[in-house]
Each structure stands twice: as structure tokens, then as C-alpha cells.
N, C-alpha and C positions, 0 to 999 in steps of 0.2 A: 525756624527751627532753633530755637539758642539750645537743645541738648545735644546736638548731631550734625557736624560735618558733612558731607557727602562731597567726594572728589568721583567725576564722574569718570574719567581719562580710563577707557577700557584698559589700558596697561597697566593703571598702577590706580585699580578700584581700591576703597579702604575709607573705614571709621572711625570715626574719632570720640566715645564716649565722654562724657559726664559721668564720672563714677554715682552722682549722689540721684541720677536717676535710669527708668527701668525704658527699652527700648521695646516700643510696643508694637503692635500686628499692623496700626495702621504706618507707624513708619518704617516697614520692613517690606510691606508694599509699596508706600512710595517710594523707597531707591531702587526699588529693582532696573535692573537696566532697560533699555530701549531697545526696541525690534534692529531699528534701521539702525543705528549706533551701534550693534552689536556686528550686525551686517557687513558696517565699513571693516569694521577692524580688520574680520573674521576676512575680507577679501584683500586685503595686505599679504594675506600668504597663506593664500588659501590654492589646491590643487583647479589648476584650470580646467578639467574635466569637470569637476564634478558641478551640476547644475546649477545658476544660480535660485530656481524654486526651490531646489533640496538642503538647500545653505539656510535658508529662508524659511520653510518647514522645520530645522531642526532647529533653530533658535526659537522659532514663536515654542513648539514646543517643551523645551528648557524649562523657557523663561513660566512661560503654563505653568507647567509640572510644579516649580518651587511657590510658585502662586497657591497649590495648590494644598502646598506643603505647609506655607504660612499658616494657611485659612485652619486648616486643623491644627496645627501646632506643633508640627514634628518639626519644621524649623521655626530655630531662638538663635539666630543670628543671621549677619554677611555673609554670605559666599565671595571669598578670594577672587580675586582678575586671574591666578590659576584655576583653581574650581569650575570655573566658568566655561574658562578656555575646556579644561578637560570635557566638562559637561556637553561643550556644543559639539567638539568635537567624535566625543562618543556618539553623539545621535545623527550625527552627519553619517559617520561609516555606519549604525544601523538602517536609513533610512537606504544608502547603497544598496543594501545584501537584500541579493531578492528572498523573497519570502517562502516560494518553492525553491528551492535545494537540497544537496548529495547531502546522503544521510552516512556515516559507518554506522550498520548492524553488526553489533559484540551481542546483541542478544541472544542467539540461538534459534530463532523461529526462522524460520529457512523463510514458507511464503505467509513475510510478516503484512498484514493488511498495514497497520498505519504507516509501515516506514513507505509504500508501492510497489506492495506484494514480489512477482514472480520479475526477477533483472533477466535483460536482454540480451541473447547474445550477440558477437562480434558482427555477422554477417546482420542481423535483424536490426543493432542501432544504426552500422552505414546505411544499409535503407530510409531510414528514418531519418538522416541529412541530407540523402538524395530525394527525398523526396519533397521535403521542404526549401530546400534550395534551387530544386530547380523545376521545369513545368514536367504533367508525366501525363500519360493516357487513362488518368482514371476512368473518363467517361466517354473515351473513343476507340473506337473501334481501329487498330491500325492496317486491317487488313482488305475492309470494303470501306474506312474512308471515312465510317457515317458514326453518331454516336454509338457509344457498349453501354452496357452496365458493368458497374460499379462491383459487382457482385461476380463476375464471369472468372474475376482477375483471381481469386481461390478458390469458384465451388468446385470445375473439376479436380484441382491436388486436394478438398477436403477427401469428396470421391471418395477417390484412388484409394487413400490412408486408412478409411474407414469403412467401404462396403457399400455406402450410401447412396442411395439412387441421383438422389438432390442435395443441395444445401443451402442456406443462406447466414450469413452472420448480417447480427446488429450490434447494440454498443454494451452490454455486460447479460448477463445470463436473465437476470429478474425480466428485463425489458425481454429477451428469447420466451422466457414463461408467458406474462404475458399477454403479446405478443402471437402466439400461439391457442390460447385460450382464447383469446378476443376472436378469433378467426371460424376456430373450430366447435368451439362449446357456449359461443354468448347466447345468454336463455336457456339453454338448458343444463342436464345435469352432470358433476363429475364425482366418481365414485376413486375414497382415497383412505386409505387407510389412515386411522386417526393417533396410529405410531408414528407416521409420518408428517405431521403438521409440520415442521420446519420454521424456527425460527433463523433468518440470515442474517449477513452485518445490517447495521444501522437499527434494528429494531426492527426489521421488516420479515413480514409472517407469510411462509404460503395461504394462508387463507384469506390474506387481506388483497394478497396479488389479484389473487384469486374470483377474490368479489370485485375488486378496479375492472376486471374480464367481460364481467357479464355474466361468470361462468355459477353456476348453483351447487356447493358444496355440499357433501353428500359423506359423511366419515364412517369407515367400518369396524369392527375386528374392536381389540385392544388395544390398551397403550403397548405391552408387549406383545402380542400376539392376532394377526391375526390369516383368518382359513379364505379358502380360494368359497368355499359355501357364502364369505361375510361378503365379497362382493354378489357371488350370485343372487344372493338373497335379495339385495339394492336394487338390482337394475328393473328401469320401468320404462314404461315405450318413454320416459322424457332423456334417459340416460341419452347420451348421445360418446363418453368417452372411460376408460378407466388410466386413470393415474397412478404410476407409480413413483415417487422423490425418494433418489435415495439418499438414505441421514447421515452425508458423508460427516459434517460436522457436532456427532455424538454418537454415543453406543448403548447400549439398552442390552446387555448381558445378564445370563442364569436363564430362567424356564421364558423363552420368546419363540417367535413362528414368524417368519412371513413367508410368501409367497412367490417363485420365482419369473421372471423374467416369461419364461417360454410358455408355462402357467396364467399367467394371464392372457398372450398374447390368444392361446387355444380357446379363453374362456372367453374374448370379445368376440373371433369369428366366428361364433357360435351365436351370437348375438347379436353382429354383425356393428360391430359397434370399435373404434378406433381404441389403438394402446398409446399411452405417452406416458414415457421417463426421463426423467428431469435428473440427471445423472449431477450436477452443480459441480464440486473436480472435475468433472471427465478426466480419465488420461487416454495416453495411445499407445503406450509400452507397461506392458508387467512387469512391475518393480517388486514383486513377490522373488521374486532371483537375489534378489540382495539383498534377505532378510525380512521386507518391507511387510505389514499387515496385506493382503488381499484386496485389490480394488478392483470393479467390474471394469474393462475397457469402456472404450467409445463403442470401436467391431464385434466385441462378441454382446453385446446389445442388439446391434444394428442388424445382427448375423441370429440375432431370435425371435428378429421378424416385427421388434417394436413398427410402430409407423412414426414414430418421433422422435423424436432424443435434445434435449439439449446441456449444455454444458459449457462451462467457464474455456474463456481461451487462456486470465493469466495469475490462475491457481495451477495446478500439475501439468498442463500443456506445458507449461514456464512460457509462455509468450501476452500478450500485452490486452489488455481490458477487453475484452468481445463477451458475446455469448452466440453460442453455435449453435446452428438446427440443421441437426440432418433427417433424413428418414425416404420414404416411398415417396417421388416422383409425383403423381397429382396431389396428394397433401403438400407437400412443399410450395406448390406452385400456387394453392392456394392460398398459401401463410403470405408470400410474394406483392399475392395481387392485395392488400391488405393494407387501405390508405396509412395509418397506420405505423406501414412498415418503413416511410419517408421521416417521421421522428423517430423513430430509433436506428434512423443507418449509421452507421459508420464510416470513418474519415479518412484520406488519406493515408494520412499517419498510421491506423489503425492498418491499413491494408499494406501498406507495404511493411511493414514486420509482420506482420501473422503471416505473410506468403513467407520470408525466412524462416522465423519456425520451423512451420510446415512441414518443409522444405526439407530441413533438416535429419526429420522426422524417416525419411525413405531408406536412409542405413541408422537403423536404431544405437546402432552401436560409435557410432558416431555424434548423435543426439547424445548419450546420457554424457560425452567429453565434453560439446560443444551446447549445450544448453542451461547456464547456470544452475535453477530450478534444481534439475538433474542430477547435476558433478554433485550437488551440495548434499543431494538427498542418499548416494549411493557415494559420498567419499568413503576411503577408507577409515579408519579409529588412525592408525597410525599416519600415515597420510596429515593429519589435523594435531594431532604430537607432535609432529615434527617442523606443522608452521608455526607453533605455542611457543617451542625451543627455539625457534629463529628469531620473536620477538622479544624472547626475554634477552637474548642473548644482547642483543641490538640495545635491551634498554635497561635490566636491571644494573649494573654496577654502575649509573647515572646516576639513576634515582634513592639507591639505596640509602642516601641518611636522611630522607623524607618520606620510605613507604619501598617495604619489603615486598618485593612480586615474587609468585611461587606460580606452576604446573597445580591443576585440580581436574581429576576427572569429575564430570556431570553432565547434562545432559542435555539434548539438546530436543526442541520439538520441528515439525512440517506446519502447522501454520494453514491458516488460510483456510479455516475450512473441514482439514482432510486430517483424514487417521487421527486422530485424535487421543485416542489411548494408549497412541505408541511416544514411545522415548527412544531417539537417537542417541547411542552413546558418546560423548562428546568428550573433546579435551582445551580447558581456559584455560587462560592469562589472570590469576586472581591478586589486585589490588586491599593493600594494607596500611594506608597512609598511617603517619604516625601520629600528622598537627592539625588532620582535617575530618570531620567527622564522613561519612558514608555518604549520608545525603546531599549534601555541600559540593562532596563531589560529582557524583551525581548532577547535578546541577550543573552545574559552572561546565562538564564536559557537553553539555547540552549547549550551551549558548557558545559554545566558539564558533567559526566560520567556515568548517566544516566540521559539524559535533559529531562527538562520539557517541553512540547508545549504548548503554552497556544495562544488566540487573544487577541486584543487590544479592544474594544469600550466600548462608551462613558466616555472615556480620564478613564478606569482602564485594569488594564493587569486581565482576565479574568480567572478563569478555571472554564470547564463546566462536571458540577460530576458528569453526566450521561457515560460518557467514562471512567473518571475515576473510576477503579473497586477497588473495598474493603476491598482487599489486597495492594494497594497501599493507601493508606490515611498519613500509617505511615511513607512509604516512601517522600510523599510528604513534611508532618507535618517536617521531618527532614530538606528535602531541604530547605522548606521556610524559618526556625530557621536559620539552620546554616548560609543560605546567608546571612543572616540578623544581624549578628552575635552572638545568643545565646546558639548555639550547639542544639545537640539533643534534641530532646523530647520524645519522644521515651520508 
């Protein structure tokens, strides 16, 4: 190499160029540092708690990334020693950081599917810790000393709360619908209103779930109007069930009509059929007294005489991901015996946290305070405004030279496929940075060790204080003040 001289000491990596030659891609590739040499230098002052495998992986990835940049023409010169070290240490920190981690939700969407849906109550979170750290009576009957059933740990509680004769819990509501239909309607016809053929999260559709169960879908009515005679005309000797799907994730308004659960039950009884209702985002408390739209409660549907009802545990119920099945005892017993139930069963973590959430509902007023989802949905606008003012007081004067902070009235969403047309009046803290774009700000906040997720609205970055918890205000203040250059203010 007569035109380039490489000093390979890691702490003094430098290049000397002859001005009459250009450095080629081949030269740049040849002069990339060796993995073993980099690891050896990093080991001299690295954190002893970082596993060597993480250090090696970080070094390899950084060098490979630089190799890619050279080949694609992005890199036109050598990196300095300090630049390499920054790349390595940054990648090591990235590798140490869990992929699944806490996020601060400033979007205002209470049941945010992408951010983990419902938050657990303090008691439910403590139950999770106990379930993970200690042995438990998961399938051990403490009364007899023999093998027990995991479902018995929550079945009676569910029945006491809903008025159902029996209950079963599986890993999510789609699984509950699949299991019930596969058990009760495989190879037969199931009649459902055309206007209720919903698509749920992840592009899964009710017709697709029904097809997998082996049931034959019979659509009746029109998209906006279905009458009792539509169901009755469709009944044949091959019909086993009438299915009602609560359209919790969308609304058809205007010239509409659908039959009630009571009407469907009466029709089914005349023909010896089963009635099933998929509530989707089922709830145990009537939230309409807080100004929210009226949603049917599980208790109301059970009382109407529906044979089997399915709903989610992690939406309006405010618990962990689960699919809860309630109904008539003889029907539920048939579902329990289905071998598919084994593949869909819940684990000890779901059981332990679900039980604690359900127990909260024995005192509905306490549930509204203790279950975060319910608390966020029913909190007063004035209390949210007070929370926003607290963040402003802690932060605005420290970042005023780089960003304007202000109080902003806006709206939150329920989320989780519930009450889609309803807006919750709320208060937010709005950021208007002087020297950075809103898109860059939004991206930077997502890359933090504890990501802060908000939304861009009216040319401002907005943090909706409905979904930022009381104990997160100081953390958010520290993030903002640290990002804009003044350091923590707590």
C-alpha cells in the first residue's frame, strides 16, 4: 500500500493520505478493524457485568454495518478511534436493552392495542410477581391433596359476578370463539347478521374464525338492517346456532336495525337451537353513568338467556389477555371437554392476575378507582388538567429557550375496539420545539431507554395526560428537560 498508511493501534487509529490518490472501496474495506483486536481493547475498560457474547456481537454488527455502508457508497472515509468506540458502546447498550420494555403512553388511547392494552391494578401486578417467584396451587387441590383444575381457580368468581352457571377461560377472545364454534357447531350451519361480520385486530375476521372451526356461515339481512324474520327464514335442519356479534369496534348509524338478545333467544328456543353472543370487548360495569356510550354488560346478556357468551379480559374488563366464556352449565361442560381446549388454555400468570382483577369487581366503586383502564376512562377533565399543569410547572421554564410548552384541550380515545365513535374530552401538554422538526422529535422520543410515545396534532407534539400516570409525571419532566439540554428537574 504505497498510498495509504494504517496505524492499527485501536487508541490511535488514523490514516495518512497522499493527495494525488483517491481512497477506493477496496482500501476502506481492507482497513476495517479486526473484531478480536477491538474486543481486546474494549475489554480493558468495559463493564464487567456485560457478557462477553454481547460485546462480541456489538463489535461484529458495527463492523458489518460499516462494511455495508462502504459497499453502498455511504462511507467515504475512515472512522476515527473515538467514532468506533462510540459505535461499539452505543451498540452494546442497545444489545443490553430488552426488546420488550416499558413505554410511557402519551397518545390518549386508553386501551392501546400496540402498547399492551390494559394496565393491571396494583393487586394484579403483585399477584403476577407471586406467581412467578413461588410455587402455586395451579393444578393442585389444597382440600384433597390431589390433582385439581386450573379453571376452578376463577370459575366460581366469574359466575358470581356475571350470573352465569359455568365459565371457562382461554388465552384470548378469538380463541374463545374458535373453541365454542368448533365444539358446538362443527359441520353445521351458524346464522349471523351480515352487518356483524366484523374484522378484529391483525386482519382476523369472524368469517375466517368460523371457517377454521368447521362451522358453515349463513349470512342474513343487510349491512345496516337485520330483522327477526331474516333469521327465521334461514333456519334449516342443518342449523345448530344463532350467533350475535357485538360490533364494538365500529358503528353503523342512520337507517339501522338489529334484533335484541332476548328476541334471538325466543326464536332459538322455538326451534331447539343454541344462541351465542360474542361481546368482544365485554365489561362488567355500566359506564354510561359517566357519560360514556351504553355498552351491554356481560350480566345483561347472561340474564337475557343467551346460552354462551364470549368476551375479552384485556379490554374494557381491564385485565390480562384472556378469552372468557360463560353460559349454561351443560353447554360449557361440552366446551371444556374439547381437546382443543388444552392448546388454548391459560397459564399461571394470566390466572393469578385475572383473579385479582375479577375480585376488584365485587365492589364496583373500588373497581373504578383501582383498575387503571376504568380509572382512565372515568377520570374527570379537571383532574387531567391538574396533571397537565403539574408537568408544565416542572418543565416549561427549564426548556423555554428551545421549546414552547402549553396546555391544550383535545380528545382521547377508548381504544381496544370499544366505543369507536366516542371522544373523551381531555387536556394535553403541547410541545413546539424551535430547532427540531416534530417528526424528528417524535422519533427521538421513541428511541429513549423508556420510550415516550405521543402524537402530532395541529403542528404540535402532543402528550395526552389522560394516559400518562400520576407517578410518571416526574419521569416525563426529566425526559423533556434532559432532551432539551437542561438536565433532570426532579
